[in-house]
NUSE-571870 format. One record per residue (C-alpha): residue number from 0; y, z, x. Coordinates in pm, whole numbers. Layout:
! residues N
<site><n>NUM</n><v>Y</v><w>Z</w><u>X</u></site>
...
//
This chain:
! residues 81
<site><n>0</n><v>-8</v><w>50</w><u>28</u></site>
<site><n>1</n><v>365</v><w>-109</w><u>142</u></site>
<site><n>2</n><v>623</v><w>177</w><u>156</u></site>
<site><n>3</n><v>939</v><w>91</w><u>-13</u></site>
<site><n>4</n><v>1294</v><w>201</w><u>-49</u></site>
<site><n>5</n><v>1380</v><w>333</w><u>-373</u></site>
<site><n>6</n><v>1686</v><w>364</w><u>-551</u></site>
<site><n>7</n><v>1730</v><w>515</w><u>-888</u></site>
<site><n>8</n><v>1998</v><w>404</w><u>-1094</u></site>
<site><n>9</n><v>1976</v><w>724</w><u>-1367</u></site>
<site><n>10</n><v>1915</v><w>1111</w><u>-1330</u></site>
<site><n>11</n><v>1535</v><w>1056</w><u>-1287</u></site>
<site><n>12</n><v>1211</v><w>1294</w><u>-1302</u></site>
<site><n>13</n><v>913</v><w>1179</w><u>-1130</u></site>
<site><n>14</n><v>591</v><w>1369</w><u>-1211</u></site>
<site><n>15</n><v>229</v><w>1360</w><u>-1058</u></site>
<site><n>16</n><v>-58</v><w>1528</w><u>-886</u></site>
<site><n>17</n><v>73</v><w>1382</w><u>-538</u></site>
<site><n>18</n><v>426</v><w>1206</w><u>-517</u></site>
<site><n>19</n><v>511</v><w>1063</w><u>-208</u></site>
<site><n>20</n><v>839</v><w>874</w><u>-113</u></site>
<site><n>21</n><v>731</v><w>652</w><u>185</u></site>
<site><n>22</n><v>1105</v><w>589</w><u>271</u></site>
<site><n>23</n><v>1456</v><w>629</w><u>183</u></site>
<site><n>24</n><v>1530</v><w>734</w><u>-173</u></site>
<site><n>25</n><v>1871</v><w>669</w><u>-284</u></site>
<site><n>26</n><v>2078</v><w>714</w><u>-597</u></site>
<site><n>27</n><v>2491</v><w>765</w><u>-536</u></site>
<site><n>28</n><v>2569</v><w>1057</w><u>-791</u></site>
<site><n>29</n><v>2233</v><w>1075</w><u>-954</u></site>
<site><n>30</n><v>1958</v><w>1343</w><u>-953</u></site>
<site><n>31</n><v>1625</v><w>1369</w><u>-850</u></site>
<site><n>32</n><v>1354</v><w>1587</w><u>-949</u></site>
<site><n>33</n><v>1018</v><w>1602</w><u>-874</u></site>
<site><n>34</n><v>717</v><w>1752</w><u>-1066</u></site>
<site><n>35</n><v>437</v><w>1738</w><u>-882</u></site>
<site><n>36</n><v>105</v><w>1977</w><u>-871</u></site>
<site><n>37</n><v>9</v><w>1864</w><u>-565</u></site>
<site><n>38</n><v>221</v><w>1759</w><u>-217</u></site>
<site><n>39</n><v>554</v><w>1614</w><u>-214</u></site>
<site><n>40</n><v>638</v><w>1427</w><u>20</u></site>
<site><n>41</n><v>974</v><w>1231</w><u>131</u></site>
<site><n>42</n><v>916</v><w>1006</w><u>448</u></site>
<site><n>43</n><v>1224</v><w>884</w><u>516</u></site>
<site><n>44</n><v>1603</v><w>967</w><u>432</u></site>
<site><n>45</n><v>1673</v><w>1103</w><u>103</u></site>
<site><n>46</n><v>2068</v><w>1041</w><u>-3</u></site>
<site><n>47</n><v>2125</v><w>1171</w><u>-405</u></site>
<site><n>48</n><v>2355</v><w>1426</w><u>-560</u></site>
<site><n>49</n><v>2105</v><w>1697</w><u>-623</u></site>
<site><n>50</n><v>1729</v><w>1688</w><u>-587</u></site>
<site><n>51</n><v>1485</v><w>1986</w><u>-712</u></site>
<site><n>52</n><v>1091</v><w>2020</w><u>-697</u></site>
<site><n>53</n><v>912</v><w>2212</w><u>-891</u></site>
<site><n>54</n><v>694</v><w>2570</w><u>-786</u></site>
<site><n>55</n><v>339</v><w>2391</w><u>-774</u></site>
<site><n>56</n><v>221</v><w>2276</w><u>-480</u></site>
<site><n>57</n><v>372</v><w>2185</w><u>-157</u></site>
<site><n>58</n><v>686</v><w>2001</w><u>-30</u></site>
<site><n>59</n><v>662</v><w>1779</w><u>292</u></site>
<site><n>60</n><v>1012</v><w>1691</w><u>476</u></site>
<site><n>61</n><v>863</v><w>1384</w><u>708</u></site>
<site><n>62</n><v>1106</v><w>1183</w><u>832</u></site>
<site><n>63</n><v>1496</v><w>1187</w><u>793</u></site>
<site><n>64</n><v>1742</v><w>1374</w><u>639</u></site>
<site><n>65</n><v>1759</v><w>1500</w><u>287</u></site>
<site><n>66</n><v>2146</v><w>1491</w><u>200</u></site>
<site><n>67</n><v>2323</v><w>1580</w><u>-168</u></site>
<site><n>68</n><v>2653</v><w>1688</w><u>-251</u></site>
<site><n>69</n><v>2505</v><w>1895</w><u>-459</u></site>
<site><n>70</n><v>2214</v><w>2135</w><u>-467</u></site>
<site><n>71</n><v>1873</v><w>2126</w><u>-290</u></site>
<site><n>72</n><v>1652</v><w>2349</w><u>-477</u></site>
<site><n>73</n><v>1277</v><w>2396</w><u>-380</u></site>
<site><n>74</n><v>1044</v><w>2571</w><u>-565</u></site>
<site><n>75</n><v>756</v><w>2540</w><u>-390</u></site>
<site><n>76</n><v>675</v><w>2595</w><u>-3</u></site>
<site><n>77</n><v>830</v><w>2344</w><u>235</u></site>
<site><n>78</n><v>725</v><w>2225</w><u>560</u></site>
<site><n>79</n><v>913</v><w>1993</w><u>806</u></site>
<site><n>80</n><v>694</v><w>1738</w><u>1046</u></site>
//
């Protein structure tokens, strides 16, 4: 599977067991919420208005920066890799 850059045009909720963003996640002025019972993985830079992950599972930040003018809320354990 090829990893692609993702740009959101609306406030967006991503849901699933394992949610992986293989490259960049962007969305000027938009919020991103990830509800994953397994692992949420950010493989590239994240540039959104605000970012939230739920309390279930874990979050891996594997590449790039996470840049938000608003809140960054990580409800689960976070590992930097």
